[in-house]
C-alpha positions as a printed NumPy array, in Angstrom:
array([[  0.   ,   0.   ,   0.   ],
       [  1.2  ,   3.519,  -0.795],
       [  2.041,   5.973,   1.973],
       [ -0.475,   7.924,   4.018],
       [ -1.69 ,  11.114,   2.336],
       [ -2.991,  14.205,   4.137],
       [ -5.028,  16.634,   2.019],
       [ -6.13 ,  19.997,   3.399],
       [ -9.342,  21.485,   2.075],
       [-10.258,  17.927,   1.154],
       [-13.988,  18.199,   1.732],
       [-14.99 ,  19.669,  -1.628],
       [-13.836,  20.956,  -4.995],
       [-10.285,  20.232,  -6.096],
       [ -9.365,  18.921,  -2.641],
       [-12.138,  16.346,  -2.753],
       [-11.021,  15.203,  -6.201],
       [ -7.433,  14.92 ,  -4.936],
       [ -8.563,  12.702,  -2.072],
       [-10.397,  10.451,  -4.524],
       [ -7.403,  10.254,  -6.888],
       [ -4.981,   9.404,  -4.096],
       [ -7.345,   6.789,  -2.686],
       [ -7.582,   5.223,  -6.158],
       [ -3.756,   5.103,  -6.148],
       [ -3.945,   3.005,  -2.958],
       [ -3.002,   5.746,  -0.479],
       [ -4.723,   5.788,   2.899],
       [ -6.182,   9.313,   2.85 ],
       [ -6.714,  11.79 ,   5.677],
       [ -9.385,  14.241,   4.516],
       [ -8.688,  17.459,   6.435],
       [-11.046,  20.406,   6.263],
       [-12.28 ,  23.314,   8.359],
       [-15.744,  21.935,   7.538],
       [-15.582,  18.778,   9.619],
       [-18.937,  17.562,   8.253],
       [-17.691,  17.925,   4.682],
       [-14.519,  16.021,   5.562],
       [-16.596,  13.277,   7.181],
       [-18.84 ,  12.924,   4.127],
       [-15.85 ,  12.696,   1.784],
       [-14.121,  10.161,   4.022],
       [-17.261,   8.038,   4.249],
       [-17.523,   7.845,   0.47 ],
       [-13.871,   6.835,   0.155],
       [-14.342,   4.21 ,   2.877],
       [-17.403,   2.836,   1.049],
       [-15.077,   1.952,  -1.831],
       [-12.767,   0.097,   0.527],
       [-10.05 ,   2.686,   1.039],
       [ -8.524,   3.36 ,   4.467],
       [ -9.431,   6.927,   5.349],
       [ -9.89 ,   9.394,   8.173],
       [-11.833,  12.649,   8.467],
       [ -9.995,  15.405,  10.311],
       [-11.453,  18.762,  11.309],
       [ -8.487,  21.084,  10.815],
       [ -8.023,  24.862,  10.707],
       [ -4.887,  25.738,   8.732],
       [ -4.779,  29.185,  10.378],
       [ -4.375,  27.633,  13.854],
       [ -0.995,  26.088,  14.703],
       [ -2.462,  23.989,  17.522],
       [ -5.212,  22.629,  15.274],
       [ -2.597,  21.696,  12.672],
       [ -0.394,  19.932,  15.23 ],
       [ -3.329,  18.037,  16.698],
       [ -4.594,  17.038,  13.258],
       [ -1.207,  15.736,  12.122],
       [ -0.809,  13.83 ,  15.39 ],
       [ -4.231,  12.229,  14.972],
       [ -3.44 ,  11.132,  11.424],
       [ -0.173,   9.564,  12.597],
       [ -1.936,   7.752,  15.443],
       [ -4.838,   6.409,  13.374],
       [ -3.447,   5.945,   9.837],
       [  0.314,   6.264,  10.155],
       [  2.942,   8.923,   9.498],
       [  2.238,  11.293,   6.613],
       [  4.258,  10.467,   3.49 ],
       [  2.245,  12.654,   1.092],
       [  1.202,  16.178,   2.069],
       [ -1.116,  18.141,  -0.212],
       [ -1.642,  21.761,   0.83 ],
       [ -4.861,  22.54 ,  -0.989],
       [ -6.882,  24.658,   1.467],
       [ -7.51 ,  28.079,  -0.02 ],
       [ -9.728,  31.142,   0.034],
       [-10.298,  34.188,  -2.151],
       [-12.667,  37.046,  -2.904],
       [-12.644,  39.179,  -6.026],
       [-11.804,  42.768,  -5.02 ],
       [ -9.808,  45.621,  -6.545],
       [ -6.659,  46.061,  -4.468],
       [ -7.614,  49.634,  -3.495],
       [-10.813,  48.258,  -1.939],
       [ -8.976,  45.791,   0.305],
       [ -7.74 ,  46.393,   3.85 ],
       [ -5.292,  44.797,   6.268],
       [ -7.918,  42.489,   7.735],
       [ -8.566,  41.098,   4.259],
       [ -4.838,  40.787,   3.523],
       [ -4.312,  38.875,   6.761],
       [ -7.112,  36.403,   6.033],
       [ -5.903,  35.676,   2.505],
       [ -2.279,  35.242,   3.615],
       [ -3.112,  33.175,   6.702],
       [ -5.095,  30.622,   4.716],
       [ -3.293,  30.505,   1.388],
       [  0.34 ,  30.928,   2.421],
       [  0.833,  30.552,   6.15 ],
       [ -1.482,  27.545,   6.231],
       [  0.91 ,  25.86 ,   3.81 ],
       [  3.861,  26.819,   6.031],
       [  2.184,  25.411,   9.143],
       [  1.432,  22.03 ,   7.59 ],
       [  4.905,  21.719,   6.084],
       [  6.511,  22.665,   9.394],
       [  4.476,  19.986,  11.178],
       [  4.965,  17.182,   8.646],
       [  8.367,  17.574,   6.994],
       [ 10.568,  16.728,  10.031],
       [  9.087,  13.216,  10.019],
       [  9.639,  12.905,   6.277],
       [ 13.276,  13.901,   6.697],
       [ 13.731,  11.367,   9.478],
       [ 12.205,   8.574,   7.381],
       [ 14.025,   9.836,   4.268],
       [ 10.959,   9.782,   2.075],
       [  8.035,  12.054,   1.308],
       [  6.08 ,  13.995,  -1.264],
       [  4.863,  17.56 ,  -0.786],
       [  2.465,  18.937,  -3.375],
       [  1.35 ,  22.514,  -2.809],
       [ -1.607,  23.884,  -4.719],
       [ -0.722,  27.255,  -6.182],
       [ -2.601,  29.114,  -8.882],
       [ -1.882,  30.585, -12.271],
       [ -2.799,  33.88 , -10.57 ],
       [  0.485,  33.518,  -8.693],
       [  2.409,  32.972, -11.925],
       [  1.048,  35.681, -14.211],
       [ -1.26 ,  37.835, -12.07 ],
       [ -5.039,  38.078, -12.168],
       [ -7.293,  41.135, -12.009],
       [ -9.233,  41.497,  -8.746],
       [ -6.999,  38.887,  -7.088],
       [ -3.929,  40.928,  -6.149],
       [ -3.508,  39.659,  -2.596],
       [ -4.441,  36.094,  -3.496],
       [ -2.003,  36.185,  -6.417],
       [  0.708,  37.442,  -4.071],
       [  0.025,  34.659,  -1.583],
       [  0.044,  31.993,  -4.28 ],
       [  3.237,  33.469,  -5.736],
       [  4.731,  33.046,  -2.277],
       [  3.604,  29.402,  -2.231],
       [  5.382,  28.814,  -5.552],
       [  8.631,  30.437,  -4.364],
       [  8.471,  28.622,  -1.022],
       [  7.952,  25.282,  -2.752],
       [ 11.039,  25.751,  -4.928],
       [ 13.216,  26.689,  -1.963],
       [ 11.85 ,  23.862,   0.165],
       [ 12.616,  21.428,  -2.649],
       [ 16.269,  22.481,  -2.584],
       [ 16.511,  22.047,   1.185],
       [ 14.98 ,  18.573,   1.41 ],
       [ 16.149,  16.925,  -1.828],
       [ 19.076,  15.02 ,  -0.292],
       [ 16.693,  13.342,   2.141],
       [ 14.549,  11.801,  -0.563],
       [ 11.712,  14.299,  -0.166],
       [ 10.26 ,  16.107,  -3.166],
       [  8.252,  19.338,  -3.245],
       [  6.279,  20.487,  -6.259],
       [  3.486,  22.911,  -7.037],
       [  0.342,  22.385,  -9.096],
       [ -1.279,  25.563, -10.393],
       [ -4.874,  25.134, -11.558],
       [ -6.29 ,  27.629, -14.004],
       [-10.012,  28.511, -13.954],
       [-11.646,  25.386, -12.552],
       [-15.315,  24.583, -12.037],
       [-15.422,  24.472,  -8.237],
       [-17.855,  25.684,  -5.564],
       [-15.379,  28.457,  -4.69 ],
       [-15.331,  29.787,  -8.253],
       [-19.097,  29.575,  -8.556],
       [-19.465,  31.436,  -5.254],
       [-17.042,  34.16 ,  -6.322],
       [-18.917,  34.567,  -9.606],
       [-22.247,  34.856,  -7.805],
       [-20.864,  37.554,  -5.515],
       [-19.96 ,  39.621,  -8.576],
       [-23.595,  39.685,  -9.708],
       [-24.548,  38.119, -13.002],
       [-22.114,  35.318, -12.285],
       [-22.492,  33.748, -15.713],
       [-20.664,  36.727, -17.247],
       [-17.533,  35.996, -15.212],
       [-17.682,  32.283, -16.028],
       [-18.149,  33.08 , -19.724],
       [-15.188,  35.492, -19.683],
       [-12.945,  32.929, -18.014],
       [-14.024,  30.267, -20.473],
       [-13.213,  32.508, -23.441],
       [ -9.762,  33.239, -21.995],
       [ -8.81 ,  29.543, -21.975],
       [ -7.55 ,  28.302, -25.366],
       [ -9.495,  25.066, -24.886],
       [-12.634,  27.19 , -24.352],
       [-13.771,  25.465, -21.178],
       [-13.174,  25.481, -17.458],
       [-10.993,  22.844, -15.901],
       [-12.507,  20.032, -13.891],
       [-11.293,  19.231, -10.358],
       [-10.336,  15.725, -11.466],
       [ -7.866,  17.147, -13.985],
       [ -5.916,  19.023, -11.321],
       [ -6.167,  15.97 ,  -9.071],
       [ -4.529,  13.771, -11.713],
       [ -1.47 ,  16.049, -11.73 ],
       [ -1.257,  15.859,  -7.943],
       [ -1.55 ,  12.077,  -7.941],
       [  1.288,  11.826, -10.453],
       [  3.589,  14.104,  -8.447],
       [  2.797,  12.056,  -5.334],
       [  3.732,   8.808,  -7.062],
       [  6.986,   6.894,  -7.329],
       [  7.027,   7.671, -11.047],
       [  7.742,  11.302, -10.086],
       [ 10.641,  10.49 ,  -7.755],
       [ 13.139,  12.556,  -9.809],
       [ 10.844,  15.581, -10.194],
       [ 11.173,  18.318,  -7.607],
       [ 10.949,  22.096,  -7.389],
       [  8.624,  22.219, -10.386],
       [  5.476,  24.243, -11.07 ],
       [  2.879,  22.556, -13.254],
       [ -0.067,  24.527, -14.6  ],
       [ -3.297,  22.672, -15.289],
       [ -5.02 ,  25.447, -17.193],
       [ -6.056,  24.388, -20.67 ],
       [ -3.252,  26.494, -22.115],
       [ -4.178,  29.721, -20.315],
       [ -0.526,  30.011, -19.319],
       [  2.265,  28.447, -21.325],
       [  5.472,  29.777, -19.767]])
């Protein structure tokens, strides 16, 4: 059986699809989410297909919650060999309409949440001399995105952190890579579109911007994560892979 995987934000959207893909690849999966009920539902469905799984209520903005969640996974499933930092949050706002409270929330969830999980999990990976870290970035962090200035900055930080982490842990057999989804049909995107009023206009604009003329599906981003978590990707580290239908090509 493959190593234990811990996926944050695993209760819905891309995170849920990642949990399914890793379970299909024979990983015991810890579904971690701030929405404990959502995590439980996802874990139940994985368990119904015969996969070892665990639902974990976890707040990536709370260091104690992270430590307790990682400890529970180790106690009930085993030490974490695959960490997927997927939990994220965004709102569409012009930068001049944002304030420090908004900045703090975006950075705490999207960047510092990633730091907290890595800080809790990587020492064990280094000790065991094996591990896969896959951080979920965004094409917004690679090329920028209107109305997402703070989110783009946080995701850019995730990309830079992942590259540096990869350099530090490579000699211990641990890899760190970043998957950057483009516009993807998720509850978060649909919610953001609805908040803009006339949400279909935003979805249509995003669809037209993608050369393939469609939104991505969560399963497509999940497939990239599952590959980077696999043994087939053992010589790939410090890389940033966009899953965007050609929206970005550099």
